[in-house]
C-alpha positions in Angstrom: 0.0 0.1 0.2 1.4 3.5 -0.8 1.4 6.0 1.7 0.4 9.5 0.8 3.3 12.0 1.9 1.9 15.1 4.0 3.8 17.3 1.1 2.2 17.0 -2.3 5.3 15.8 -4.5 4.7 18.7 -7.2 5.1 21.2 -4.4 8.5 19.5 -3.5 9.8 19.1 -7.1 8.8 23.0 -7.8 10.7 24.0 -4.4 13.7 22.0 -5.3 13.7 23.6 -8.7 13.2 27.0 -7.5 16.1 26.6 -4.8 18.5 25.5 -7.5 17.9 28.4 -9.6 18.0 30.9 -6.9 21.4 29.5 -5.3 23.4 28.8 -8.4 24.9 31.2 -10.5 25.1 30.3 -14.3 28.6 31.3 -15.3 28.1 30.1 -18.9 27.6 26.6 -17.6 24.6 24.2 -18.2 23.4 22.5 -15.0 25.2 19.3 -16.4 28.3 21.0 -16.7 28.5 22.5 -13.0 27.2 19.0 -11.6 30.2 17.5 -13.6 32.7 20.1 -12.1 31.3 19.7 -8.8 31.4 15.7 -8.9 35.1 15.7 -10.1 35.9 18.4 -7.2 34.2 15.9 -4.6 35.3 12.5 -6.1 38.7 13.1 -7.6 39.8 11.6 -11.0 36.7 9.9 -12.7 36.1 7.6 -15.8 34.0 9.3 -18.4 31.5 6.2 -18.1 31.1 6.9 -14.4 30.3 10.5 -15.0 27.6 9.9 -17.4 25.9 7.5 -15.4 26.2 9.7 -12.3 24.6 12.5 -14.3 22.4 10.4 -15.8 23.3 11.3 -19.5 24.7 9.3 -22.5 28.2 8.4 -22.8 28.3 10.5 -26.1 26.6 13.6 -24.4 29.2 13.5 -21.6 32.1 13.0 -24.0 30.9 16.1 -26.1 30.7 17.9 -22.5 34.3 16.9 -21.3 35.6 18.0 -24.6 33.8 21.6 -24.0 35.3 21.8 -20.6 38.8 20.6 -21.6 38.7 23.4 -24.2 37.6 25.7 -21.8 40.4 24.5 -19.4 38.4 23.3 -16.5 39.1 19.8 -16.9 42.4 17.6 -17.7 42.3 14.1 -19.2 44.6 11.7 -17.7 45.6 8.1 -17.7 45.2 5.5 -14.9 48.2 4.4 -13.4 47.2 0.9 -12.9 45.8 0.8 -16.7 46.9 3.4 -19.4 44.1 2.2 -21.7 41.7 4.3 -19.1 41.3 7.8 -19.5 40.5 9.4 -16.0 39.3 13.0 -15.9 40.1 15.5 -13.3 39.9 19.4 -12.6 42.6 21.5 -13.6 43.5 24.6 -11.2 41.3 26.4 -13.2 38.3 24.1 -12.9 39.0 23.7 -9.0 39.0 27.5 -8.4 35.5 27.8 -10.6 34.2 25.0 -8.3 35.3 26.7 -5.1 34.2 30.2 -6.1 30.8 28.7 -7.1 30.5 26.9 -3.4 31.6 30.2 -1.8 29.0 32.3 -3.6 26.3 29.8 -2.9 27.3 29.5 0.8 26.9 33.4 0.7 23.8 33.7 -0.9 22.2 31.0 1.5 23.6 32.6 4.5 22.4 35.9 3.6 18.8 34.3 2.9 18.5 32.7 6.2 19.5 35.6 8.1 16.2 37.1 6.9 14.0 34.5 8.4 13.0 34.1 12.0 14.8 31.6 14.3 12.1 29.3 14.2 12.1 29.1 10.3 15.8 28.5 10.4 15.6 25.9 13.0 12.7 23.6 10.6 15.0 24.2 7.9 18.0 22.8 9.7 15.6 19.9 11.1 14.7 19.1 7.6 18.1 18.5 6.4 18.8 15.1 7.5 15.4 13.8 6.0 16.2 15.7 2.6 19.4 13.9 2.6 17.9 10.8 3.1 15.5 11.8 0.3 18.4 12.7 -2.1 20.2 9.2 -1.3 16.8 7.2 -1.8 16.6 9.1 -5.3 20.4 8.1 -6.0 20.0 4.7 -5.4 16.5 4.4 -7.5 18.4 5.6 -10.6 18.9 2.8 -13.0 21.2 2.4 -15.9 18.0 2.2 -18.3 17.3 6.1 -17.3 20.8 7.0 -18.4 20.3 5.9 -22.0 17.3 8.0 -22.5 
């Protein structure tokens, strides 16, 4: 039996999209490009296939995106010391700087917005973070390879 959530799913989806749009500056990057750079910053050198799967795009799409990021000087293609046939992607110093600046900007923007809220609202938001993290983890686990090929 399916349990009806107290929060309509459409409202949660709209909120997630609004928060994402309001807290992330574009810098000429698509959401997928920004997410790819962030993933490389968090995970370190990664194979193209792993990036494509993680971002929910096809390998050819990720390959084209990575080529643009390499051309922009944000990503470096290197080899795996354990297997020279494998290409590992990592951030360049310029890519690291861009990700760090985007994080700083986002943190400052959120901090300014939170200072305008009541202490009760800030406490409610803080209380919701663990549940939202579990929701994100559940969504990540529910992703299937079939979704990646769309």
